[in-house]
C-alpha positions in Angstrom: 63.5 100.1 102.1 65.7 102.3 99.9 66.0 102.5 96.4 68.9 103.9 94.9 68.4 102.4 91.8 65.8 103.9 89.6 63.0 101.4 88.0 64.6 101.9 84.7 67.9 101.1 86.0 66.4 98.4 87.8 64.8 96.7 84.9 68.1 97.0 82.5 70.3 96.1 85.1 67.9 92.8 86.0 68.1 91.7 82.1 64.5 91.0 82.4 64.3 91.1 78.3 65.9 87.9 79.1 63.2 86.0 80.7 60.5 87.5 78.7 62.6 86.0 75.6 61.3 82.2 77.4 58.1 83.1 75.8 58.8 84.2 72.1 59.7 81.9 69.0 63.3 80.4 69.0 64.2 83.3 66.5 63.2 86.1 68.5 65.8 86.0 70.8 68.4 87.4 68.4 69.6 90.2 66.9 68.2 91.1 63.9 71.5 89.9 61.8 71.1 87.0 63.1 67.7 85.9 62.3 68.0 82.9 60.1 66.2 79.7 61.1 68.1 78.5 63.7 68.4 74.9 65.5 69.3 76.1 68.7 70.7 78.9 70.7 74.2 79.3 72.2 75.7 81.9 74.9 79.2 83.0 74.8 80.6 81.5 78.0 84.4 83.2 78.1 85.6 86.9 77.2 85.4 86.0 73.6 85.3 83.6 70.6 86.0 83.7 67.1 83.7 83.0 64.2 85.7 81.5 61.2 85.4 81.0 57.8 85.9 77.4 57.7 85.2 74.8 60.4 88.9 74.6 62.1 91.1 77.1 63.8 93.8 77.4 61.0 90.8 79.3 58.9 90.5 83.0 58.3 89.0 84.8 61.6 86.1 86.5 60.3 85.1 88.4 63.8 84.0 88.1 67.5 81.3 87.2 69.5 81.7 88.6 73.3 80.8 86.9 76.4 77.4 86.3 77.0 76.2 87.0 73.4 73.6 84.7 72.3 73.6 83.6 69.0 71.9 81.2 66.4 73.1 77.5 65.6 72.4 76.7 62.1 73.9 73.6 61.7 75.9 71.3 63.9 79.1 69.4 62.3 81.9 67.3 63.3 85.0 68.4 61.6 87.8 66.6 60.1 90.3 69.3 61.3 88.9 68.6 65.1 90.5 69.1 67.4 90.4 65.3 68.2 89.0 65.5 71.8 86.1 67.8 70.4 85.6 68.3 67.1 81.9 69.7 67.4 81.7 73.3 66.1 78.5 75.1 65.3 77.7 76.9 62.2 76.4 80.4 63.0 75.4 83.5 60.8 78.5 84.3 59.0 80.7 81.7 59.5 81.2 78.6 62.1 82.1 78.7 66.1 84.2 76.0 68.1 81.4 74.3 70.7 84.1 74.8 73.8 82.6 77.9 74.8 79.0 78.3 73.7 76.6 76.8 76.2 73.4 75.2 74.9 70.2 77.2 76.1 67.7 76.8 73.6 65.7 75.0 75.9 65.1 78.0 78.2 61.9 78.6 80.1 59.7 81.2 81.7 58.3 79.4 85.3 55.3 80.5 87.0 56.5 81.6 90.7 55.7 79.5 93.9 52.8 80.5 96.4 54.7 79.6 99.8 58.2 77.8 100.4 58.9 74.7 102.5 61.2 75.1 106.0 64.6 75.2 104.6 64.0 76.4 101.5 63.2 74.7 97.9 66.0 73.7 95.6 65.9 75.9 91.9 67.7 75.8 88.6 67.9 79.1 86.3 66.1 78.3 83.3 66.8 81.4 81.1 70.4 82.2 79.5 71.4 84.5 82.5 69.6 86.8 85.0 71.3 89.5 86.9 70.7 89.0 90.8 70.5 92.1 93.3 71.7 92.1 96.8 69.0 94.4 99.3 70.9 96.5 101.8 69.5 99.0 104.8 72.0 101.4 103.5 72.5 100.7 99.6 69.3 99.2 98.7 68.7 97.3 95.6 72.1 96.7 94.4 73.4 94.5 91.3 75.5 91.2 92.3 76.4 88.1 90.3 75.0 86.9 86.9 73.3 83.6 87.5 73.3 81.2 84.3 71.6 78.6 82.6 71.2 75.3 84.5 73.0 76.5 87.9 71.0 75.7 91.2 70.3 77.9 94.3 68.7 77.3 97.2 65.2 79.4 97.7 64.6 80.9 100.6 62.2 84.0 100.0 59.3 85.1 98.6 59.1 89.1 98.0 57.8 91.5 95.1 60.4 93.3 93.2 61.2 96.9 91.8 59.1 95.7 89.1 56.0 94.7 91.1 56.5 91.4 90.0 57.6 88.3 92.4 61.4 87.8 93.0 62.9 84.8 94.9 65.4 85.4 97.6 68.5 82.6 97.1 70.7 82.1 100.0 74.5 81.5 99.2 75.6 77.9 100.5 79.1 79.7 101.1 78.9 82.9 102.0 75.0 82.7 103.6 74.0 86.1 102.1 70.8 86.0 100.5 70.8 88.0 96.5 67.2 88.0 94.8 66.0 87.0 91.1 63.0 87.3 89.4 61.0 84.0 90.5 59.9 83.7 86.8 63.7 83.3 85.9 63.9 80.0 88.5 62.3 76.4 88.0 61.8 74.8 91.4 63.1 71.0 91.8 60.9 68.7 92.0 61.6 65.6 94.8 61.6 62.5 92.1 64.4 64.7 90.2 66.9 63.9 93.1 65.7 60.5 94.2 68.6 57.7 94.6 69.2 55.9 91.9 69.6 52.2 92.7 69.1 52.3 96.2 68.8 48.5 96.2 72.6 47.8 95.2 74.9 47.5 97.8 77.0 50.4 98.6 80.1 48.2 98.3 79.1 47.5 95.2 79.3 50.7 93.6 82.2 52.1 92.1 83.6 55.0 89.6 86.6 54.9 87.5 88.0 57.9 86.6 90.8 57.6 83.3 92.2 61.0 83.4 93.6 59.7 79.9 90.6 59.3 78.3 88.8 62.1 80.0 86.3 59.3 80.8 84.2 58.3 83.9 82.9 54.6 84.3 80.3 53.9 87.2 80.0 50.2 88.1 77.5 48.0 90.1 79.8 44.9 91.0 81.6 44.2 87.8 78.9 45.8 85.5 79.1 48.8 83.7 76.2 51.3 84.1 77.0 54.7 83.4 79.6 56.2 80.8 80.5 60.2 80.3 83.2 62.2 79.1 84.8 64.4 81.6 87.2 67.5 82.0 89.6 67.0 84.8 92.6 69.6 86.1 95.0 70.9 84.4 98.3 70.1 85.7 100.2 72.9 87.8 103.1 74.3 86.1 104.3 76.1 89.3 102.7 77.0 93.3 99.2 78.1 92.8 97.8 81.0 94.6 96.2 79.1 97.4 98.7 76.1 97.3 96.4 73.7 96.3 97.6 71.6 93.2 95.6 72.0 90.3 95.7 68.7 88.8 93.2 66.3 89.7 95.1 63.6 92.3 95.6 59.8 91.4 94.4 57.1 93.8 91.5 55.6 95.7 89.0 58.0 97.5 85.8 57.9 98.5 83.1 60.4 98.1 82.6 62.5 101.6 80.6 65.3 100.9 77.6 66.1 98.9 75.7 69.5 98.1 72.9 70.1 95.2 74.4 73.9 95.2 78.1 75.1 95.7 79.3 78.8 95.0 83.1 78.2 93.8 85.5 80.6 93.1 86.9 83.5 95.2 83.8 84.2 96.9 84.0 88.0 96.8 81.2 90.5 96.9 80.9 91.3 92.8 79.2 92.5 89.9 82.1 92.0 87.6 81.0 89.1 85.0 84.9 88.1 84.5 85.6 87.9 88.1 85.9 84.3 88.9 83.1 83.7 90.9 80.7 80.5 90.2 77.8 80.6 92.1 75.1 77.5 92.0 77.7 74.9 90.8 75.1 72.2 90.3 75.2 68.7 92.0 78.6 68.6 93.6 79.9 65.2 95.4 83.5 65.9 96.6 85.8 63.1 97.2 89.5 64.6 98.3 90.2 66.6 101.1 91.5 69.9 99.4 88.1 70.2 97.9 88.0 67.9 94.7 85.1 66.5 93.3 82.8 65.7 90.5 80.1 68.6 89.3 78.1 69.7 86.7 79.4 73.0 84.8 77.8 75.9 82.9 81.0 77.8 81.8 82.3 75.4 79.0 81.1 72.2 76.6 84.7 71.1 76.1 84.6 67.7 77.9 87.5 65.6 76.6 90.5 67.4 77.7 91.6 68.7 80.9 89.8 72.1 82.0 89.6 72.7 85.7 91.9 73.7 88.9 91.5 70.4 90.1 87.9 69.3 90.2 86.0 66.5 87.5 83.9 68.7 85.8 81.0 67.2 84.0 77.7 67.8 81.9 75.0 69.1 84.3 72.9 66.0 83.7 75.8 63.7 83.8 77.2 64.9 87.7 73.5 64.9 88.6 73.1 61.0 88.0 76.3 60.5 90.1 75.0 62.8 92.4 71.8 60.5 92.5 73.6 57.0 92.2 76.2 57.3 94.9 76.5 57.2 98.5 76.4 58.6 101.4 72.5 59.5 100.1 71.4 63.1 100.4 67.4 63.9 101.1 65.6 66.4 99.1 65.2 69.0 101.7 69.3 68.4 102.8 71.8 71.1 102.2 74.8 68.9 102.6 75.2 65.3 103.5 79.1 64.1 104.9 79.5 60.4 105.2 82.2 57.7 104.0 80.2 56.8 100.7 81.3 55.3 96.9 84.8 54.4 96.1 86.5 56.6 93.4 89.5 55.1 91.5 91.4 58.1 89.6 94.0 56.9 87.4 
């Protein structure tokens, strides 16, 4: 197979150092200047966030943290200065950063590779802060592609040996149907018991989801009994026509879950290695309820629930989206890439 990247270039682009962090103490993940004793690790999820003297936005700005920077979290604090929907701030080396665009990644881990794969593939979750994927082509060899992030989910369909001599997985993109490769150590296989249906004994007609856009809260009911509640981030209302003509606010009305996928590539759907491109591969635990592609799903690019943030969908924390995915109908099997059907009632108001 062609190899137009040197092994050194390959290792640098692959972000393999990120994988090796998982076997090291928490402090060793950080640059030397940040190695105070942290309670956690945060990854900056947007172009840049600011560190302030005190935990409020009118305080003096001290420095910027750029995208994908890993920063030690020394303390979590609830600021009286807000913002009201999310007053959680983190004390980091040298100041305070708001939590909205810091993804907590301290539970990262290194994973033993699978020896084989079932027919149809195996679901897996990224368990390192980020990893660089590569696409292999006949003409160009190993070429860098998307950066994949902690908590995103993919279909593992191939086992190969990488240029580093280690096991790598081939991941088949559910939207583009191309294969890109990452170190096997960076992906945790998802077990069957993690995605079995919840409350399967409850008649489907007894399940209902209410979404309050005013409160930015989702509530799930079995009959009249509240069984689950979570903060959300719904769509930002459109100020003008969107590029694709689809409104960006979450639609009001009564709907039904109609399509479920454990992994979905959202965004523009372009092949690129630009980390600022609008590409969101591996969005986990998707439950669509509207014809224009609006649904519930996990979110790894912000932690700012309680306010409108999305382009129409209902953003949720990954664990919350996974609960909805498992609890709602139509039920989806462990090895199914998607499931269509007339499912759980969703009321958005």
